[in-house]
C-alpha positions as CSV (number, residue, x, y, z in Angstrom):
1,M,2.2,38.0,214.2
2,L,1.2,39.4,210.5
3,P,3.1,42.2,208.8
4,G,2.1,45.3,210.3
5,Q,0.5,44.4,213.5
6,K,1.3,46.2,216.6
7,P,1.6,43.9,219.4
8,E,0.4,44.8,223.0
9,R,1.5,42.1,224.9
10,F,4.8,40.6,224.9
11,A,6.8,37.8,225.9
12,F,10.2,37.1,225.2
13,L,10.8,33.5,225.1
14,S,14.4,32.2,224.6
15,F,14.5,28.7,222.7
16,G,16.7,26.6,224.9
17,K,16.6,27.7,227.5
18,S,13.5,27.0,230.4
19,T,13.2,30.9,231.3
20,V,10.7,33.2,230.0
21,N,10.8,37.3,230.4
22,A,7.3,38.2,230.6
23,A,6.7,41.6,230.6
24,C,3.8,43.5,229.9
25,V,3.8,47.8,228.0
26,N,1.3,50.4,228.0
27,N,-1.5,50.1,225.6
28,P,-1.2,52.2,223.5
29,Y,-5.1,51.9,221.8
30,S,-8.5,53.6,223.1
31,C,-9.9,51.3,225.4
32,P,-13.4,52.0,226.5
33,Y,-13.9,48.5,227.6
34,N,-11.8,48.3,230.6
35,S,-14.2,47.6,233.3
36,C,-13.6,48.2,236.9
37,P,-16.0,47.2,239.5
38,A,-18.9,49.0,240.1
39,G,-18.0,52.1,242.0
40,S,-14.3,52.0,242.2
41,Q,-11.7,54.5,239.8
42,S,-9.1,52.2,240.4
43,L,-7.8,48.1,240.8
44,T,-5.0,46.5,242.5
45,T,-5.4,42.5,241.4
46,I,-3.8,40.6,238.9
47,N,-2.7,41.9,235.1
48,C,-5.5,41.4,233.4
49,S,-6.9,43.3,230.3
50,Q,-10.6,42.6,229.3
51,N,-13.0,43.8,226.2
52,D,-16.4,43.1,227.5
53,N,-17.7,43.1,224.3
54,N,-15.2,41.4,222.0
55,G,-13.4,38.9,223.5
56,T,-10.2,38.6,226.0
57,R,-6.4,39.3,224.9
58,N,-3.7,36.8,226.5
59,A,-2.2,39.0,228.9
60,F,-2.8,37.0,232.2
61,F,0.1,36.8,234.0
62,N,0.2,35.9,238.1
63,F,2.3,39.5,239.1
64,T,0.2,41.9,241.2
65,G,0.2,45.6,239.4
66,S,-2.2,48.1,239.2
67,Q,-4.6,49.5,236.7
68,A,-6.7,53.2,236.8
69,C,-9.5,52.7,235.0
70,I,-10.4,56.2,232.6
71,S,-13.8,56.7,232.2
72,S,-13.2,58.4,229.1
73,G,-11.2,56.2,227.2
74,G,-7.9,55.5,227.3
75,C,-5.6,53.0,229.7
76,Q,-3.3,53.7,232.4
77,L,-1.5,50.5,233.5
78,N,1.0,50.2,236.0
79,L,2.4,47.1,235.7
80,N,5.1,44.8,237.0
81,T,7.2,42.5,235.6
82,G,8.6,38.8,236.3
83,T,10.2,35.9,235.1
84,A,8.0,32.7,234.3
85,N,10.0,29.2,234.1
86,G,8.4,27.1,230.8
87,C,6.5,27.7,228.3
88,A,5.9,31.3,227.2
89,A,2.5,30.8,228.8
90,D,3.0,28.1,231.1
91,Y,1.9,28.4,234.8
92,N,-0.2,31.1,233.9
93,E,-2.2,30.1,232.1
94,I,-2.8,27.1,234.5
95,T,-3.7,29.9,237.1
96,W,-6.1,31.3,234.9
97,N,-7.8,27.4,235.1
98,N,-7.4,27.0,239.1
99,A,-9.3,30.4,238.7
100,N,-12.4,28.9,237.2
101,G,-11.7,30.6,233.6
102,S,-12.2,34.2,235.0
103,W,-10.0,36.9,233.4
104,C,-11.3,39.3,236.3
105,S,-14.6,38.4,238.7
106,W,-16.3,41.2,237.3
107,V,-15.9,40.0,233.4
108,P,-18.6,36.8,232.5
109,R,-17.1,34.6,230.1
110,Q,-18.5,34.7,226.2
111,T,-17.1,33.0,223.2
112,W,-14.6,35.1,221.3
113,D,-16.3,35.9,218.1
114,S,-15.5,39.3,216.9
115,F,-12.2,40.8,215.3
116,R,-10.6,42.9,217.6
117,R,-7.9,42.6,220.8
118,I,-6.6,39.1,220.5
119,T,-2.9,39.2,220.2
120,G,-0.4,36.5,220.4
121,P,1.8,34.5,219.8
122,N,-0.3,32.1,221.4
123,L,-1.6,31.6,224.7
124,N,-2.7,28.3,225.3
125,C,0.8,26.4,225.4
126,P,0.6,25.1,228.7
127,M,2.7,22.1,227.6
128,P,5.0,20.5,224.9
129,M,3.6,18.3,222.9
130,L,5.0,14.4,223.6
131,G,6.1,12.8,220.4
132,L,6.2,8.8,219.9
133,S,6.8,7.3,222.8
134,A,7.3,3.4,223.9
135,S,8.0,4.2,227.4
136,R,5.1,3.9,229.4
137,S,6.5,6.2,232.9
138,Q,6.5,8.8,230.0
139,L,3.5,8.4,228.7
140,I,1.6,8.9,232.0
141,D,3.5,11.5,233.7
142,T,2.7,13.5,230.3
143,I,-1.0,13.0,230.7
144,D,-1.0,13.7,234.9
145,R,1.1,16.8,234.0
146,L,-2.1,17.6,231.3
147,S,-4.5,20.8,232.0
148,P,-7.7,21.2,230.7
149,S,-9.1,24.5,228.9
150,P,-12.8,25.1,228.8
151,G,-14.0,25.6,225.3
152,G,-11.9,25.1,222.1
153,T,-12.4,21.6,220.8
154,H,-10.5,21.8,217.5
155,A,-9.9,18.1,216.1
156,D,-8.7,18.9,213.0
157,V,-5.5,21.1,214.8
158,G,-5.0,17.2,217.1
159,L,-5.0,15.3,213.9
160,R,-2.5,17.3,212.2
161,W,-0.4,16.7,214.5
162,G,-0.8,13.4,215.3
163,L,0.0,12.7,211.8
164,R,3.2,15.0,211.7
165,A,3.8,12.6,215.1
166,L,3.8,9.9,212.7
167,S,5.5,11.3,209.6
168,P,9.2,10.1,208.4
169,R,10.5,13.7,207.4
170,T,13.2,14.5,209.1
171,E,12.3,18.0,210.0
172,W,9.7,16.1,212.2
173,A,11.8,13.9,213.8
174,S,13.5,16.7,214.7
175,F,11.2,18.7,216.4
176,F,9.6,15.7,218.7
177,Q,13.8,14.4,219.2
178,H,12.4,11.2,218.6
179,N,13.8,8.6,216.3
180,R,12.5,9.3,212.4
181,P,9.0,6.6,212.1
182,E,9.0,4.9,208.7
183,P,7.8,5.9,205.5
184,F,3.7,5.7,205.7
185,D,4.0,3.4,202.7
186,S,6.2,1.1,204.6
187,S,5.2,-2.6,203.9
188,T,6.7,-3.7,207.5
189,V,4.9,-1.2,209.6
190,T,1.6,-0.1,210.3
191,K,0.9,3.1,211.7
192,V,-2.3,3.9,213.6
193,M,-4.3,7.1,215.3
194,V,-6.8,7.4,217.6
195,L,-8.6,10.5,217.8
196,M,-10.5,10.5,221.3
197,T,-12.8,13.4,222.5
198,D,-14.8,14.6,225.1
199,G,-17.1,16.7,223.0
200,A,-18.2,18.5,219.5
201,N,-16.3,21.1,217.5
202,E,-16.3,24.3,219.3
203,Q,-15.1,28.2,219.4
204,A,-12.4,28.6,222.4
205,V,-14.1,30.9,225.2
206,N,-12.1,33.6,225.8
207,F,-9.0,31.7,224.3
208,P,-6.6,33.3,221.2
209,G,-4.3,30.5,220.2
210,Y,-7.5,28.6,218.2
211,W,-6.8,29.6,214.9
212,G,-8.3,33.4,215.8
213,C,-8.0,36.9,214.3
214,S,-4.7,39.1,215.8
215,E,-5.5,43.1,216.8
216,S,-5.1,44.6,213.3
217,G,-5.2,44.5,209.1
218,A,-6.0,40.8,208.9
219,P,-7.6,40.5,205.4
220,G,-10.9,38.3,205.3
221,C,-10.1,38.1,209.3
222,S,-13.5,38.8,210.8
223,G,-13.9,36.3,214.4
224,S,-12.9,32.1,215.3
225,P,-14.3,29.9,213.0
226,D,-17.6,28.5,213.6
227,R,-18.9,25.3,214.4
228,A,-19.2,24.1,210.6
229,T,-15.3,25.2,209.1
230,L,-14.4,23.3,212.4
231,D,-16.2,20.3,211.8
232,S,-15.6,20.9,207.6
233,R,-11.6,21.3,208.8
234,M,-11.9,17.8,210.9
235,Q,-13.5,16.1,207.6
236,S,-10.5,16.8,205.7
237,W,-8.1,15.7,207.4
238,C,-9.7,12.7,208.5
239,T,-10.3,12.0,204.7
240,A,-6.2,12.8,203.5
241,I,-5.0,10.9,206.9
242,R,-7.0,7.4,205.8
243,D,-6.8,8.2,202.0
244,T,-4.2,9.9,201.2
245,Y,-1.3,8.9,204.4
246,K,-2.8,5.6,204.6
247,V,-3.4,5.8,208.3
248,E,-5.4,3.4,210.3
249,L,-8.0,5.9,211.8
250,Y,-9.5,5.4,214.7
251,T,-12.2,8.0,216.7
252,V,-13.3,7.5,220.2
253,A,-16.0,10.0,221.9
254,I,-16.3,10.1,225.4
255,N,-19.4,10.9,227.7
256,V,-20.6,12.6,224.6
257,S,-24.1,13.0,224.2
258,D,-24.1,15.1,221.1
259,T,-25.4,12.7,218.2
260,D,-24.1,14.8,215.4
261,A,-20.8,15.3,216.8
262,V,-21.0,11.6,217.2
263,S,-21.9,11.0,214.1
264,R,-19.4,13.3,212.8
265,L,-16.7,11.2,214.3
266,R,-17.8,8.1,212.5
267,T,-17.5,9.7,209.2
268,C,-13.9,10.7,210.3
269,A,-13.1,7.4,211.0
270,G,-14.4,5.9,208.0
271,S,-15.9,2.9,209.0
272,D,-18.1,2.3,212.0
273,S,-16.0,-0.4,213.2
274,R,-13.2,1.9,214.4
275,A,-16.0,4.9,216.1
276,F,-16.3,4.0,219.5
277,A,-19.1,6.3,221.5
278,V,-18.6,5.1,225.1
279,D,-18.5,6.8,228.8
280,A,-15.6,6.9,231.1
281,S,-15.7,3.4,232.6
282,Q,-15.5,1.8,229.0
283,L,-12.5,3.5,228.1
284,N,-9.9,1.1,229.0
285,A,-11.8,-2.0,227.4
286,T,-12.2,0.5,224.3
287,F,-8.7,1.0,223.8
288,E,-7.7,-2.7,224.8
289,Q,-10.0,-3.5,221.8
290,I,-8.6,-1.0,219.4
291,A,-4.9,-2.7,220.5
292,R,-6.3,-6.0,219.6
293,E,-7.3,-5.1,216.5
294,T,-4.4,-3.0,215.3
295,F,-2.5,-6.5,216.3
296,S,-5.1,-8.8,214.3
297,L,-4.7,-6.4,211.8
298,R,-0.3,-7.1,211.4
299,L,-0.9,-10.1,211.9
300,K,-3.5,-10.4,208.7
301,E,-0.6,-8.2,206.5
């Protein structure tokens, strides 16, 4: 949150514990966007606040409460509190996904592209990232726990965190709780990264926490980044990973029909031989090929 911002929703996280106390508070702002179903004066349902024109706030708590609709503007929220175990938005976001991405049944999905009513810290954190691991069972268990979120493909974020996982810096090894990796310029280790994606970079759909703007007073902040900005960020990280950090970079596009996106991933990899565009049935064979090439590269060195 930026200095001077006033949060509209609070999630209190106690680090080192698995319990998160999540509570909603009365909204001090006017909110003519607070819609109710046609003909209704109030509603009692999942606590969700929305903005029909300017995106959705990250206040999806699966607790029952009531909300009065005031046609003259302003809100009256009578929301319960509760305790959620895990990440500050863990099972709440999965519940949101299971509801087909619907915050409230009468509010349509739309791309968030305006400077209004998005408060943090970060809704999109259903589970922590797994650092480097040699445990097959741990990797499979982590994959099985993944919950997809619609929209919001940001390859630059994946590249950045992949690089951090490979980083020899003590703070990142401590963050991921794994052994400190070898230096990037090590003569005994080859570092390899694979960027796998099922689509082009795109803005989030009703999802804050993806390089978006927050509620008030952010100079120059006018919305979430468009595709051109996201593509540019991705290429900057691709170049740095390959040329500055000397990491062997591969890209894998799965079931991607967008030819421009496939071309950008090829540019990202820096070589046609390290860029793959496949369907899901070819994924195992693709990773086997990458593994063979990586092993062969290491033998040659």
